[in-house]
C-alpha positions as CSV (number, residue, x, y, z in Angstrom):
1,M,154.5,-53.1,-170.1
2,K,157.8,-51.5,-171.6
3,K,155.8,-50.8,-174.9
4,L,152.9,-49.1,-172.8
5,R,155.5,-46.7,-171.1
6,L,157.2,-45.9,-174.4
7,L,154.0,-45.2,-175.9
8,S,152.9,-42.9,-172.9
9,L,156.6,-41.1,-173.3
10,L,155.9,-40.7,-176.9
11,L,152.5,-39.3,-176.4
12,M,153.8,-36.8,-173.9
13,L,156.7,-35.7,-176.1
14,C,154.2,-35.1,-179.0
15,L,151.9,-33.0,-176.5
16,L,155.0,-31.0,-175.5
17,A,156.0,-30.5,-179.2
18,V,152.6,-28.9,-179.9
19,A,152.4,-27.0,-176.6
20,I,155.9,-25.3,-176.7
21,P,155.8,-23.5,-180.0
22,T,152.2,-22.4,-179.0
23,L,153.3,-20.8,-175.8
24,A,156.5,-19.3,-177.5
25,A,154.1,-17.4,-180.2
26,T,153.0,-14.7,-177.9
27,P,153.0,-11.4,-179.8
28,A,155.8,-8.9,-178.9
29,T,154.4,-5.6,-177.5
30,G,157.5,-3.6,-178.3
31,S,157.0,-1.3,-175.6
32,G,160.3,-2.2,-173.9
33,V,158.4,-2.3,-170.5
34,L,158.4,-5.6,-168.4
35,N,154.9,-6.3,-167.0
36,N,154.2,-8.7,-164.1
37,P,153.8,-12.0,-165.8
38,L,151.1,-13.0,-163.4
39,G,149.3,-9.7,-163.3
40,N,148.4,-9.8,-167.0
41,G,149.7,-6.2,-167.2
42,N,147.8,-5.1,-164.2
43,P,150.3,-2.8,-162.0
44,D,147.6,-2.4,-159.2
45,M,147.8,-6.3,-158.6
46,R,148.2,-7.2,-154.8
47,I,150.2,-9.9,-153.4
48,E,146.9,-11.8,-152.4
49,D,145.9,-11.5,-156.1
50,V,149.2,-13.2,-157.1
51,I,148.8,-15.8,-154.4
52,I,145.4,-16.8,-155.5
53,L,146.4,-16.8,-159.3
54,V,149.2,-18.9,-158.3
55,I,147.0,-21.4,-156.4
56,K,144.5,-21.4,-159.4
57,Y,147.3,-22.6,-161.6
58,L,148.5,-25.3,-159.2
59,V,144.9,-26.5,-158.8
60,G,144.7,-27.0,-162.6
61,V,147.9,-28.7,-162.9
62,L,146.8,-31.0,-160.1
63,G,143.5,-31.6,-162.0
64,I,145.4,-32.7,-165.1
65,I,147.6,-35.1,-163.1
66,A,144.6,-36.6,-161.7
67,L,143.1,-37.0,-165.1
68,V,146.4,-38.6,-166.4
69,M,146.4,-41.1,-163.6
70,V,142.7,-42.2,-164.2
71,V,143.7,-42.8,-168.1
72,Y,147.0,-44.5,-166.6
73,G,144.7,-46.7,-164.3
74,G,142.6,-47.4,-167.5
75,F,145.6,-48.9,-169.4
76,Q,146.4,-50.9,-166.3
77,Y,143.0,-52.2,-166.2
78,I,142.9,-53.1,-169.9
79,Y,146.4,-54.7,-169.9
80,S,146.0,-56.6,-166.7
81,A,145.2,-59.8,-168.7
82,G,143.0,-61.2,-165.9
83,N,145.7,-61.2,-163.4
84,S,143.7,-60.4,-160.2
85,E,146.6,-58.5,-158.6
86,R,147.1,-56.2,-161.5
87,L,143.4,-55.6,-161.7
88,Q,143.3,-54.6,-158.1
89,K,146.1,-52.3,-158.6
90,A,144.4,-50.8,-161.5
91,R,141.1,-50.3,-159.6
92,D,143.1,-48.6,-156.8
93,T,144.7,-46.4,-159.1
94,I,141.5,-45.2,-160.6
95,I,139.9,-44.8,-157.2
96,Y,142.6,-42.8,-155.8
97,A,142.7,-40.7,-158.9
98,I,139.0,-40.1,-158.9
99,I,139.5,-39.3,-155.1
100,G,142.2,-36.7,-156.0
101,M,139.9,-35.1,-158.6
102,V,137.3,-34.5,-156.1
103,I,139.8,-32.9,-153.6
104,V,140.9,-30.6,-156.5
105,I,137.5,-29.5,-157.2
106,L,136.5,-29.2,-153.6
107,S,139.7,-26.9,-153.0
108,L,138.9,-24.8,-155.9
109,S,135.4,-24.2,-154.7
110,I,136.7,-23.6,-151.1
111,L,139.3,-21.1,-152.6
112,R,136.6,-19.4,-154.7
113,F,134.4,-19.0,-151.4
114,V,137.2,-17.8,-149.3
115,T,138.3,-15.1,-151.8
116,S,134.8,-13.7,-152.4
117,A,134.1,-13.5,-148.7
118,F,137.3,-11.4,-148.2
119,K,136.6,-9.0,-151.2
């Protein structure tokens, strides 16, 4: 189990090592003007638009977490070695992660419906 945790930690660190330089490599505009980081340079962005954008990012993060939990449950299932208690724990992890994914997808569709109804 410790090897699995170490392997998972190493995988996360490798992903961060790839993502951080990519995010840091944004081109400089050189204009000296600080734009709204959430508004993509749109000065007419309202607070409702910012809230919707933040919620969309949060939904994306929650979806990634749910996907990671499905993979984690899969590893638990593989490494259960026939132990019925560990098998049940792995199944529960996968089922709850899938339920979480469904909730995230439904919340995104509800958000889209509500924002389109008020525009």
